[in-house]
C-alpha positions in Angstrom: 114.7 69.0 137.6 112.1 71.2 138.2 112.4 74.8 138.7 111.1 75.7 142.3 108.0 78.7 141.7 108.4 82.2 142.1 107.5 83.6 145.4 105.4 87.1 145.1 105.8 90.1 147.1 104.6 93.4 147.3 107.2 95.3 147.4 106.5 96.4 151.2 107.2 93.3 152.5 110.3 92.5 150.8 112.7 91.3 153.7 116.5 92.7 154.1 117.7 89.3 152.3 115.4 89.8 148.9 116.8 93.2 148.9 120.3 92.2 149.4 119.8 89.9 146.7 118.4 92.4 144.3 121.5 94.6 145.2 123.9 92.1 144.4 122.4 90.5 141.4 122.5 93.7 139.4 126.0 94.9 140.9 127.2 91.9 139.1 125.6 92.2 136.1 126.4 95.2 134.2 123.3 94.8 131.5 121.4 96.4 134.2 123.1 99.2 135.5 120.3 101.4 134.7 118.5 103.4 137.4 115.6 101.9 136.3 116.7 98.3 137.3 117.5 100.0 141.0 115.5 99.0 144.0 115.2 103.6 144.6 113.3 103.3 141.6 110.4 100.2 142.5 110.3 101.6 146.2 109.4 105.2 144.7 106.9 103.8 142.1 105.7 102.0 145.0 105.4 104.9 148.1 103.9 106.9 144.8 100.7 105.0 145.3 101.1 102.0 142.2 101.6 99.0 143.4 104.6 96.7 142.9 105.2 93.2 143.3 108.4 91.6 143.0 108.4 87.7 141.8 111.8 86.4 143.7 113.5 83.1 143.1 116.9 81.8 144.0 118.8 84.2 142.2 115.9 85.5 140.3 113.7 88.6 141.1 111.2 91.0 138.7 109.2 93.7 139.5 106.5 95.2 138.1 102.1 95.8 138.1 99.3 93.9 137.4 97.1 95.2 135.4 94.1 92.6 134.8 95.6 89.6 134.0 98.9 91.1 132.3 102.6 91.6 134.0 104.2 94.9 132.7 107.5 95.9 133.8 108.1 98.1 137.5 107.4 101.9 136.3 105.4 101.2 132.9 104.9 103.2 131.1 107.8 105.6 132.1 110.1 102.8 132.4 112.7 102.6 129.2 114.7 100.0 130.3 113.0 96.7 131.6 113.2 92.9 132.0 114.0 90.6 135.0 117.3 90.7 137.2 119.6 87.8 136.4 122.8 86.9 137.0 125.0 86.7 133.7 125.1 83.8 132.1 121.6 82.5 133.4 119.5 80.6 132.0 115.8 81.5 132.0 112.5 80.5 130.7 110.0 83.9 130.7 107.3 81.5 131.0 108.3 81.1 134.6 106.2 84.9 134.9 103.0 83.5 134.4 100.9 81.8 136.4 99.0 83.2 139.2 96.8 85.4 137.9 98.9 86.2 135.6 98.6 85.1 131.5 101.2 87.4 129.8 104.2 89.4 130.1 104.1 92.7 128.4 107.2 94.3 127.3 108.3 97.8 125.4 112.1 98.3 126.3 113.4 94.8 127.2 117.3 95.1 127.9 119.4 93.4 125.1 120.3 90.3 125.9 118.6 88.5 128.6 118.3 85.2 127.8 115.0 83.4 127.1 113.4 86.5 125.4 114.1 86.1 121.6 111.2 83.9 120.2 109.1 86.3 122.4 110.2 89.3 120.6 108.7 90.9 118.0 110.6 93.7 117.3 113.9 95.7 118.3 114.2 99.4 118.2 117.6 101.7 119.4 118.7 102.8 122.7 121.1 105.9 122.1 123.4 107.3 124.5 126.1 109.1 125.0 129.8 107.9 126.5 130.6 111.4 128.9 134.0 109.5 130.8 136.3 112.2 130.1 133.8 114.8 130.5 133.8 117.1 127.1 137.0 116.2 126.0 136.4 112.7 126.0 133.0 112.9 125.0 133.9 115.1 121.8 137.1 112.3 120.3 134.0 109.8 120.7 130.9 112.2 119.1 130.2 112.6 115.1 130.7 115.3 113.2 126.8 116.2 113.8 127.2 116.0 117.5 130.8 118.0 117.9 128.7 121.0 115.6 125.6 121.1 117.8 127.9 121.1 120.9 130.1 124.0 119.2 126.9 126.0 118.4 125.4 125.4 121.6 128.5 127.3 123.3 127.8 130.0 121.0 124.2 130.3 122.0 124.9 130.1 125.7 126.4 133.3 124.6 123.8 135.0 122.6 121.6 133.5 125.7 123.7 135.6 128.0 123.9 138.5 126.2 120.2 138.9 125.5 117.9 137.6 128.1 120.9 137.7 131.3 123.4 135.8 132.7 123.4 132.2 132.3 123.2 129.8 134.8 123.1 126.5 135.2 122.2 124.0 138.0 123.3 120.6 137.5 121.5 118.8 140.7 118.6 121.0 141.7 116.0 120.9 144.5 113.6 123.3 143.4 110.2 121.8 143.4 108.6 125.3 141.7 111.5 124.3 139.0 109.8 120.4 138.7 106.8 121.4 138.6 107.7 123.9 135.4 109.3 121.0 133.7 105.8 118.9 134.3 104.4 121.6 133.2 106.1 122.3 129.8 105.8 118.5 129.7 102.7 118.1 129.6 102.1 120.8 127.2 104.3 119.6 124.6 102.6 116.2 124.9 98.7 118.5 124.2 101.4 120.0 121.1 102.2 116.5 119.6 99.0 114.6 120.2 101.3 112.3 122.6 99.5 110.6 125.5 99.8 112.6 128.5 102.1 110.9 131.0 101.3 113.3 133.5 97.7 113.1 133.5 97.9 110.2 136.1 98.2 112.0 139.5 100.9 109.6 141.1 103.4 110.1 138.7 104.0 113.5 139.3 103.9 112.3 143.0 107.0 109.6 141.6 109.3 112.9 140.5 108.4 114.2 143.2 109.5 111.5 145.7 112.2 111.2 143.4 113.5 114.3 143.8 114.5 114.4 147.4 115.9 110.4 147.4 119.0 110.6 148.5 120.8 107.2 148.4 124.9 106.5 148.0 123.9 105.4 144.6 120.9 106.3 143.1 119.0 109.8 143.1 116.7 111.6 141.1 118.5 114.5 139.6 116.8 117.7 138.0 119.1 120.2 136.0 118.1 123.9 134.8 119.2 125.9 132.5 118.4 130.0 133.2 119.2 133.0 131.5 118.6 135.9 133.7 115.5 135.1 134.7 114.1 132.9 132.0 114.3 129.3 132.5 115.6 128.6 129.0 115.4 124.8 129.7 115.5 121.9 132.7 115.4 118.1 132.5 114.1 115.5 135.1 116.1 111.6 135.2 117.3 109.5 137.3 121.2 108.4 138.2 122.8 104.9 139.6 126.3 105.0 140.1 127.9 106.7 136.5 124.7 106.4 134.5 122.5 109.2 134.0 119.3 108.5 132.9 118.0 111.4 130.4 114.4 111.3 131.1 112.2 114.6 130.9 113.5 117.0 128.7 111.9 120.3 128.3 112.6 124.0 127.1 110.8 126.7 126.4 109.3 127.3 123.3 109.7 130.8 123.8 113.3 130.4 123.3 113.5 127.6 120.6 115.8 129.8 118.7 118.6 129.4 120.9 118.3 125.6 120.6 118.6 125.3 124.4 117.4 121.8 125.4 121.2 121.3 123.3 123.3 124.3 125.4 121.9 122.1 128.9 122.9 119.0 127.5 126.2 120.3 126.7 125.9 121.6 130.4 126.0 118.1 131.8 128.4 116.8 129.7 131.0 119.5 131.3 129.4 118.8 134.7 129.8 114.9 134.3 133.0 114.5 136.1 132.2 116.5 138.9 128.7 114.1 139.2 130.4 110.8 138.6 128.7 110.3 135.7 130.0 108.1 132.4 127.1 107.8 130.6 123.7 109.2 129.5 121.1 107.2 128.6 118.4 109.3 126.3 116.2 106.3 126.0 114.5 104.9 122.5 113.7 106.4 119.9 114.7 108.7 116.7 114.5 111.7 117.4 117.5 114.5 115.4 119.2 115.4 118.9 119.1 111.7 120.2 120.8 110.4 116.4 123.3 114.1 116.9 124.0 113.5 120.0 124.8 109.5 120.6 128.1 108.3 120.8 126.8 104.9 120.4 123.5 102.6 121.1 122.1 100.0 122.7 118.8 98.2 121.5 115.7 97.1 123.8 112.7 94.5 122.7 108.9 94.9 121.9 106.7 92.0 122.4 104.6 89.7 124.8 104.9 86.4 126.4 101.5 84.4 126.4 100.6 80.7 126.1 97.7 82.4 123.9 99.2 82.3 120.1 96.5 84.4 118.8 97.2 87.5 121.2 101.2 87.0 120.6 100.5 87.9 117.0 98.4 90.4 117.5 100.8 91.6 119.7 103.7 91.2 117.0 101.8 92.7 114.4 101.2 96.1 116.2 104.6 96.2 117.3 105.7 95.9 113.8 103.5 98.7 112.6 104.2 101.2 115.1 107.0 102.9 113.4 105.1 103.6 110.5 102.7 105.0 112.4 104.1 107.0 114.5 105.6 109.0 111.0 102.2 109.6 109.6 101.7 110.9 112.7 104.7 112.9 112.8 103.8 113.9 108.8 100.0 115.0 110.3 101.1 117.1 113.6 
């Protein structure tokens, strides 16, 4: 039987019926519980000035950006979980995403287990998380030896910061725009120091974080957490939450206080605050950073690849994805 084609609409033209479908499909599939799959994220991206188009099928939706003739997931390149919204067990052929000016669908954080994507996935990489159900006691019961040790060290270093710098204050969910501006400033300095691509070089991405900071839906919100000692902002984090999931997105710390490992102090405070915030899982996002390896209680995998009818283009993309880990290791050694 021929599958009906997608209807493609700008996000702001989606009728209530399609938005309700979006919410119901997401709610019915536990694999889609990340904030990146919430329509509130797509709404903020669209409002920030990056047009979001949504392909709508009978029970399938895909939000993204058309860049040239390539479809990218909504929020790219800052989306740490990606893919179409499908009910569990739904058969899906990704080639359906092609056509109407789309010659390829490129993904680099495809959520694990989506049907139909195996043949298009060149590589898979780990995406760690913290199971924080039960708060700190629950976390410590699941954490590795390294995770437990680092949390203990964070408690002692917080006490040291209090003695040397002034009272330690943690805000789990701040609306301070000045603190958000400092997060972006520190993140850009980190990009410059490591030679990484500056995510905030595009002004609309700063606008996106500002919009998310003030987004307060019952099941979706931006969340800014700050850690001060006396007058000093030691560390901060901006992310998103949807239901019981917090996505760890833009963590920063002040290099002047690096010896205190303030990022660990901040993470410890978030784990302690998790029950009062209704958070049961903190997704750390793809990456093999040492702190992620130490802190995690588990991990999923996310895929990298390209859906295209062009075999040469597909082979080139696969070769690039397989080379990326080696290139990253070389770059870290050089810097």
